[in-house]
N, C-alpha and C positions, 0 to 999 in steps of 0.2 A: 372534304368538309371546308378546308381552308379557302378553296375557290368560291364557295358559296357565300363567304363572309368578308373577304378581302379582295380589293381590286388589284393590289400590287404586293409582291413578296420581295423583300430586299434582305440580302445576307452577304456577309464578307465572303462567303464561299461561292457566290454567284458573280459572273463577270458583269452582269447587268440586271437591273430589276426585272422580275418575272411578272408579266401582265396576265391577268385571269379574265374570265368572261363576266365577272361580277361588276356590279355598278353601285356598290354600297358607299363608296367614298373612304373606306378603311384601307390602311397599309399595314402589313405585318413586317416587322423588323426582327430578325432572329440571328442569335449566335448559336449555331447547332451543336457545337461540342466545346465548351469552356472547360479549360483544364486538360486539353488533349495531350499535353506533355507529361501528365500523371497517369495516363491509361496503362502504360507498359508496366507500371509497378502496382496496378490494381488499386490505386487510390481514387477517391471520390472524383466525379466530373459532373458536368451538368449542361443544360441548355438554358439560354436566356431569351425572353421574347417580349415585345411590346406591340401594341396596336395603336395606331395613330390615326387621327382625323384632322386634316388641315394642319399637320405639323405638331399637334398636341396629343400627348399620350392620354388614352382613354382606359386603357388596361394594360397591365404588364404582369410579368412573373417569371418563374423559372421552374425547371424540374432538376432535382438533384438525384444522381445515380450513385448509389453507394450500397450500404448494408440493406437499405430498403429504397424504394423509389418514392420520393416526395414531390408534390406538385404545389406550388404556391402561386395563387392568383390574386391580383390586387386591382381594384378599381376605386374610383373616388370614395374615399371614406371607409374602405374596408379592405382587409387582406384575409384571405381564407387559405387553409392548408388541407392537403388531401394526401392519403397514402395509398400506394398501389397494392391491392390485396385480391388475388385470384383474378387478375385481368380487369378489375373494376377499381376506379378511384373511390375511396371512402373518405368522407369528410372527418377530419380530425377537429377543426376549429373554423368557425366563420367570422371570428374577431380576434385574429392574431394581433398581439401588441408587444412590442419590444420591451422587455422588463427594464425598469430603471436601476441604476447602480451597478450595471454589469461591470466585472472586473477583468474582462478579457480584452486584449488588443491584438489586432492581426495587422502586422506590418512586417514586411520583408526587411529585416535589420541588415542583411548582408550588403545592402547599397547605402547604408546611412552615411558613410564617408563621402559619397558622391551626390547626396541630396543638394539640390540647388538652394534651398531655403533653410534657415537655421531654426524655424519655428517647429517643424516635426522632430528635430533632435532635442529641442528643449522639452517638448511634450513627452518624448520617450523617456527622457531622464525622470520627468515628474511621475509617470505611471510606474515606472520600475521602483522609485522611491516609495510610493504609495501601495506597493504590494500587489500590483496587477499582474496577470499572467499572460504570457505571449502564446499564441496559437496561430499557425499559418500553415495551411495544407498546400498551398501553390495552386489552388483552384478557387477563383473568384467566387463561384456559387457556393462552395463548401464553406469558405471563410465567412461569407456574408450570412449564410444560413445559420451558423453558429451565433452570430451577433443577433440575428432576428429572434433566435430562441432564448438566448442567455443574457442579451445586452452587452454593451462594450462598444468598441470602436474599430472599423476597418479603415485603413489608409494605404495609399500607395503614391508617395511623393514623387515628383519628377526627379530625374537623376541624369547622369552623363550618358547612360545607355538609353534612357527614354525621356528626352528633353520635353516632350509633349505630354508626358505621362503614359503609363502602359495601358491603363483602363480606357478602352475605346468609348467615346461619347455616346454614339447612337446605339450601339449593340450591347453595352454593359453598364455605363455609368447612369444614363437617363432612366433605364428601365429599373435598375436596382434602387435608385433615389426615389422613384415613384412608389416601389413596394415599401421601402423604409418609411417614407413620409406618411403613407396610408396605414402603417402599423405604429403610429405615434413616435416615430424616430425622426431623425434629421439627416440631411445630406448637404455637402457643400463641395465646391471645387477648390476651396482654400484649406490646405493642410495645416493652417496655423492655429 
């Protein structure tokens, strides 16, 4: 099915882009297994994808593999959610919207002493003082899905170990930002 709708498939797992016989003008970018370091302990993991035309995302989403398999698909102005039941994806909602006032933050605090910017440390102090709750699964998809469902904030500030930031722009940041923005949330590259 992918070959019928995308000219090119790009993944960090491929040495070079995979060209198909299609002539639609669409490119599929995919992170096939986000959270791979958590697989051995049976923690949630996922896949992230985006479909682009001329460098602009026209659709994006992710699959979350855990207690159940959830598929989130987002396109301009809409984010929909499906659950896998008996080999069929059943629609749970066609208008997913991030709740306001979420009190969850997902930040790996273990690296806070090596963050390059003071702004995330100040924010962390603020949310702790105001009774927010930390949740971090170590899987970008799982952490972002929690924010999508309950509201809150996900951040991964750059640090000594990841000076450019750990979240990859093409395969993770841009697709998830697209999902969040179409679910009435916000995304930024500034952790301040």
